[in-house]
Steps between C-alpha positions, in 0.01 A plus 500: 500500500562478122159650377431206270140436404316216338187569299304180422163426357318347211537576136362858423466576867682840455844378635723688249289827519515496880879435495547784255304741726716401797815541295387846378429603869855384604652680203324826588592481870861599454729646235764284332291182497426259204281203425605206293257244384661154479274340246512112492256428220618353177272524197446142386187584294314787363255541789792513747676753276195713516477477884865601521445795274188611696708491822780709340246749363318535833815536702607850611751646260743576786544130579798324351454138383741209535398166354610187682337162439728262696767662728273713710734492807792626291266783370410593854874517605600701190209751516411552861613811675365713784356762260364250249175311543484173316160386375508136409216401270440209539616201709247267348637549151853477620415172679332363192812576294750346738294193565493447127873566454801279521644718791524392854166626624584480867828690458316780319234501775762516778689765300193722492426454868857586591494805277184628658652456845802711396328757276590857627190654335129423516354229280133458400427143371181415310368143474182310414331293758397184316445261786145593592310314239424140416793264558647434154483145372855476361789426728729756323238776545441415870887500554520839336211645719665359812846633416364843417319505833815410679696771314233750605544398868875535473489839319252651750732412785751737345246780473343756727159504341268285301205632301219271384319647195137425441301681221747793498489543873813460716494329842837560663662379818833465662660159453504285810839332551527133560652413837 
């Protein structure tokens, strides 16, 4: 199995902190390993800029960072190796950016899914679960929530584990494969 892991939960649920702890544990378990954070956020406003800076500041100094807002599959292909753990933070922001771009959204989605299936090294993917609340009134927002939910289902089928974060507490299980 590939060792991929999805960490999903609400905003401020502790997803990134938990992913970083897992990455540090992986890093310490054997010599010659590295961790690369694939950061998908783009600072469109001052508040988002501050969030990005806080994540950079809080991240362990030993982690490398690669920024990729659109071509996530290509980044996984270019960066993945058996001795490098990729920590993708986060799928929700990536999905937001590609849905709002002029790129072929489905081609980018399929490219990421193929890259995950082929990645020779472990990948931790962080994403927000946004489909648990009130059904949005706007058709565009409902479509976004639906498509992100589908992406989550497809990504988890390429992973060994999924962790649901609630109030800083991880609940992890092995992923059940569809028949």
